[in-house]
C-alpha positions, 0 to 999 in steps of 0.5 A: 500500500502506498505510504503517505506522509501527513502534514501537521495541519492534516494531523490536527484536522484528523484529531479535531474531527475525532474529538469534536465529533464525540463532544458535539454528540454529547453536548447535543444529547445534553442540550437537545431537550430544553430548546424553549425557555420554559414550559409555562413562559410565553413569548411576546412581540412588540411592534412600533405603532408607526409601522405599516402593515407590510412592515409589521408582517416583515418583522414577524417574518424576521423574528421567525414567528407569527402573530398566532404564535406569540402575544403582541403589544403595540408600542407608541411614542407616548409609551417611550416618552414615559421614561425618556422625557427629561433624560433623552433629547427630543431628537433622540426620542423622535415623534414616531416609533418604529422599533420592535422587539421579541422577548423570551424569558428564561430560567437561567443563562443571563441576558442575551440580546441581538439588535438589527438596524439600531444605530445608537444602541448595541446589543451589549448596551441593551443587555446591561441596561436590562440588568439595571431594570431588574431583569435577570434572564431572558433572550431578546431580539430588538429590531426595526425594518428601517434604520433608527436610533433604537433609544426607544427599543428598551421601553418595548422590551421592558413592556414585553418582558413584564407581559411574558414573565408576569413580573412587574419591574420597579418603575424607578429601576426602569427609569434608571435603565433608560438613563443608563442607555442614553448616557452610554449611547452619548458616551459612545458617540465620543469614545466609541461604542465598545469602549463606552459599553466596557467602561460603563459595565466595569464601573457598574459591576464594581459599584454594585458588587462593592455596594459603593454609594459614596459620591467620592468613591464612585468618582474614584471608581470611574476615574480608575476604570477610565484610566485602565481603559485608556479613555479620557473623560471630561468633567461633565461626563464623569459627573454624569456617570457618577450621578447615574451610578448613585441612582443605580447603587440604591437598588438591590441586585442579584450579584450572581445574575449581574456577573452572569450577563456581564461575563456573557458580554465579555465572552468569559461565561465559562472556560474556553472549551466549554464555552466554545461547545455551548456556543456551537450547540446554540447554532444547532438548536439553541437552549435556555442560555444559548440564545433561544429565539435569537437563533431563529431570526431571518436576517435576509428579511432586512436586506444586505445592508442591515446593521446587526450585532449580538451578544452571542458574537462575543465568544466568536470574536474572543476566540478569533481575536486570540488566534495566531494569524494565518493566511487563510482569512478564516478564524478558528471559530468559523472553521469549527462551525463550518466543520460541524456544518459539513458533518450535518449539512454537507461541505465541498471539502468533505467530498474530496477524494480521500485516496488522492495523494498529498503533494508533499516535498518532504521525505516520507519515513515509516514513523511519519506515515499515516492513512490518507486524509482530505485537506479541509483547511482545519489547521492545527491549533498552535501552543501559545508557548510556541506561537512563533513556530506555527510550522512545528510538527504535530504529533499524530499520537498526541492524546490532547490535540486541542491546545490553547492557541488557534489558527485564523485571522481576527475578525475586528470589524465592528458591524455597527456604524454611527447613525442619526439620533432618534426615530426620526420624524422624516424616516421613510416607511 
């Protein structure tokens, strides 16, 4: 029989396939049953009152549901003004309401959010402010058929959550959540959306966990967080954040629930390996804490230019950004997801002739020979200690092929772009 010498990437591919196939099977068995929030919970959709009938129908289709399958609430501009007047500007509030939401209460897993066509707020901002409102666990999709600021989306989400869960949120906390969303959004306009979200989340976590209520100590916390993040804040911005945190600090929060969601946003909910498996599991059926309704959205409905981001993207970004660079332009996370898609849905690379000889200029030796394998671009993960030597051979007999390094290009693009404030009065329908 003709001997073949496998390259390191091929050996890694074989090991990854064997390990992940077994692991995925186990994870799907464990997560296959709880694919809805809970037996008694309901799902609620909110629709902006100023949407046309056609736009309302498109939002049900985007959410992946129908009017017969969920309860529906219409949200008016007056509903938004209840919490936003005195906090947001008239331009931010606007005179019409287009923002919609789809809310699914869950029993654990923290808060997961996906947003689409909201230009002023991000999924991270909404998730964090929902914590402030008193929500601990839920899946949320907030969207609009046209680009709007999204400042009013939080109002509809809170209304939907109360209806779906039967739980009435504290009115003062809902007002504080709205103030936080507007404050974070304005700060994002000055220093960027991600830095603003990270800074506010860091300060809020320290204030709540440390039960800090003193104005001076909160200001010190803000300054230290800003210095650590390399962010320069004006005196006015510092004063605004301190005032907000003083307001938030007076309420009683579940610290564990708080950390759950904030860790979700940073992609560190679990260890790397278990987090990766959980996230991949979400792509193949979801679960209480894997996004649920978020996995059912039909992004094509909103068009190719829709502005979309999700807290579930955190693990993907974290994994890909921590990889070793390669020339293939595909991150390690994407390779693993595509690998599983190949198993369950077919993949061009899987159709390669397994008996085709490998073009290898190196001299084959008996010790390095192995059965032929197809090349599916699943490169071997590199050990961080040897990150500068990506071409080092991978031992085919290594029982632990999954090292802590990865191979792929980081995906640094921020899908969100700055846009206009408010659900503008002149927005086209």
